[in-house]
N, C-alpha and C positions, 0 to 999 in steps of 0.2 A: 566870485567863483562862477565859471561857465555853467550854463544849464546843461542837464543831461542831454546828449545828442540823440536824435532819432536815426533810424536806418537811412543811409544816404540815398538820395534820389539821383545824385550825379553818378553814383556807381551803376545804377540801372541804365542810364544813358550811355555810359562807356561800354557796358556789356552789349547793349543794342547795336552800337557801332561795330563791335567785333563780330557779332552775329550776322549783321548785314553784309560784312565784307568776306566772311569765311568762304573760301573756295572760289571767290569771284574776283577779288582785287588782289593783284600780285600773287596768284595761287601757287607759284613756284617758291615763294618766300614767306607767305603768310597763311596760316590756317589756325582756326580756333573752334574746334568742334564742341568745346565745353560751353560756349557762350549761349547758344540757343536753349539748351536744357536748363540753364540757370535763370532763364526768364519765365515769368508767369504768362499764361495765355494772352491776357490783354496787352502785355508788353511786346508780344511777338507780332502783333498785327502790323505796326509800322515797319518793322524789320522786313516782313514779307513784301510789303509794297516796294521797298527799296530794292530788295533782291530781284523782284519781278520787273523793276523799272516801270511800275504802274503808278503814275502820278495821280493821286486822288483829286477830285474837283472841289469838294466841300472845303471851305477855308480851314476849319479846325484840323482836319485830317492832312491837309496840304502842309500846314505848319509842322505837324508831327513828322511827316515824310522828310521835309527839308532838314529838320533837326537831326534825325537819325542818319540821313545821308552825310551831313557835315561831320557827325561823330565818326562815321566809318572812314572818311577821308583823313581824319586826324589819327585814328587809332592804328591804322596799318603801319605807317612809318614809325610811330612811337613804339609799337609792340615789337616790330622787327629789330629796331635799334637796341632795345633792351634785351630781347632774347639773344641776340648775337653777342652782346657784352657778357651775358650770363654764361653762354657756352664757351666763350674764349678763355675763361679762367675758372675752371671747376673748383668747387669748395665742398667740404663734407657737410656744410650747413648752409641753408638759405633762409633768409628772413624777409618776408614780404610785409613792408610797413604800410599800414592803411590799405589792406589788401582789397577791400571792396568785393566785387564779384569776379576777381581774377581767377582764372582756371589753370594757371601754370602748374600748380601742384599735381594736377591730374593729366594735363596734356603734354608735358615736356618729358620725353623719355630719359633725358639727361639727369632727371631727378631720381632715377632708380638707385636705391642705396644711399640717397642723400636725405638728411633730416630737414624737413621743410616746416617752418613756423609761419603762421599767418597772424599778424598783429592788426587789430582794428578795434574801434570803439564798440562797446558791448552790444548796442542795439543793432548796428550793422552786421556784427559777427553772428548774432542770433539769427538774423534774417538770412545771412549767407548759409549757415549750417542747415537751415530748413530747405533752402533751394538745392544745396549740394547733395542732398540725399538721393537725388536722381542720377548722380555721376558714379561711374564705375572706377575702381582703383583705390589706392591708399590715400586717405585724406591727410592734410597737414595737421600739425599740432596747433590748435587754436589758442591764441593768447589774447584775452580781452584787455585792451589798454586804450585809454583815451590819451593821446599824445599831448593834449593840452594841459594835463594835470597828473597823470599816473606815472609812477616810476617804471620806466621801460626795463632797465636791467634786472630788477628784482623779479618782475613778471616772467621774463625770458628764462632766468635761472630756475625758477620754480617749474617751468615747462621742460627743463632739461637742456637748455642751451649751454654750450661749453665755451667759455671766454678764452681758453687757451688755444683753440683751434680756429682756423680761417673760416670766415663767414662771408657769403655774398649777400649784400643788402640791396633789395629792390625797393626804391622809394619813388613810386610812380603816381602822378596825379594827386599828390597830397600837399606838397609844400605851399601852393597858393592859398590853401584853406587854413594855414597856421600863421600866427604872427611871427615877426622876425625873432622875437625872444623865444617862442616855442620851437621854431626851426633850430635855433642855436642850442637850446636845451636838449632837443632830440638828438642832434648830431653829437653833442658831448656824451650822451648816454650810450649811443651805439658805438662811439669810438672806444669807450671803456669796456665794451663787450667784444671788441674785434681783435682776434689773434693775428699773428704775423701771416701775411699773404691774403688778408681780407680785401674785398672789393666792394665799393659803394657805387651804385648806379642811381643817380638822382635826376628826376625830371622836374623842371621848374619853369616859371613864366618870367619873361622880361618885362620891365616897366614900359608901357606903351599906351599913349592916349587912344590910339585906334582900337586897341584891345578892349579898353574900358567902354568905348563907344559901341563896339560890337556886342558886348554883353548887354548893354542898355537896349540896343535895338532888339536883341533876342528876347529880352524881358517884355518889351512893348508888343512884339509879335505874339508872344504867348498870352499876354494880357488881352489882346484882341480876340482871343478864343474863349475868354472867360475863365482862364486858369492862370495860376502863378507858374513861373519858370522853376526849373530844378535848382536854380541859384538863389531863389528868394530867401531861403534860410541857410544857404551854404555859400556865402559871399567870399570873394578872394580877400585875404588879409595881408598878403605879402607878395611882392615881386622882387626879382634879383637880377642885377647885372652879372654877366659871367665872371668878371674879375672879382666881384664881391663874393660870389659863391666859391670860387677857387681859393680865395684868401681864407674864407671860413674853413674850408676843408683842410687847407694846409695847417691852420692853427691846431687842428685835431689829428694831425699825423697822416693825412691822405694827400697823395700827389695825383693831380689830374693827368690822365693818360689819353683821354678822348673827350671831345666837346663838339657837338653839332646841333644845328637847329633842324626842326622837322621838315622845313621846306627843302633843304639840301638832301635830307634822307629820302623824301618823297621823290625828288628828281632822280636820285640814284636808282630808285625802283621803277622809274619811268611811269609814274602814276599820273592820272589826270588830276590837275590842280585847279580847284575853284575857289579856294580860300587861302591864297598865298600869304596874306598878312598874318592870319591866325597861325599857320604853320611856322612862319618865321619867328614868331614870338615865343614858341615853346621849344625848350632845349632838353637834351639828354647829355648829362655829364658823367663820365666814368672816372673814378679815382681809386687808387690802390695804396696799400701800405705794407 
C-alpha cells in the first residue's frame, strides 16, 4: 500500500510559475492574481527575481531563478489552453482533480453559480486550505482523496456532486505522478460520475528520452546546491502516447474534440520559447460525452 503522501512540492513550483508570469507574460490572455497570495514569503523570493528580471549571482539562488522561470514558460500556455476549454463548454459542476495550489475556483468569473469541487490528497489539501485563507471569494468544496487508493465517486457524492448532471473535469499536472493502472482507475471512476454533456480536460506527458534526461539534469543542478529537487519524492510514474490516451478515453465514453502540445499553444500566444522540447512533450487533450 502506498505511504501517506506529504504536501506536494511540485504544486508550489507550479504556483510560483503562475505568480512569476501574472500580468507579464501574454497579459492579454493570461492572468492569475491568486498565485502570489497562495505562496509563503520564502517561496515568493525567486518569483520576484523572475518578475524583475534580476538574475542572482550566487549559484543556489541562480538555480532557483532558472527553475521558476522555466515553470512560468510552461504554465502560461498550459493554463490558457485549459481555461479556454473550460469556458467553451460551461457546466453546472466543475471538479479539479489533484488541484494543488490551483486558484481557478477564486479567479474565474465563469464559476459564479457553479459548484466547484477540489480533489486532492489530504496533506496537500490541508496545506492548500491554510494558504487559501488569504483569498477573497467563495471557496470550492474540498474533497480529500488520494487517487492512488481512495474511491473517488463515493467521496464526491458525499460532498454533493450530482452524477446526473454535466461535469467539467480538469485533470492538470497529475497524470504523470500516477501509474497507468491508477490513471485507468481514476478515469473509470470519473466516467461513472459524468452526466450527459460532461467534458474532461486532461494534461499528460509523452514518453521521451529527452524529458527523462531533462529531469535528471534538473535533479543534478538542485543537488549541486545541497538540496533535493521537488521531484525527488514525486517521480513520474506514467507517460502516454496521444493515441493511447484517446483510446482509453473512448473506452469510457469520451470523444476527443481537441488535442495540442504546449509548444504549439505557446507559439499561438507568441511567447518567447526557451524550452521547446519540454513544451512539446506536454499535451492538453479535451474530450466530451
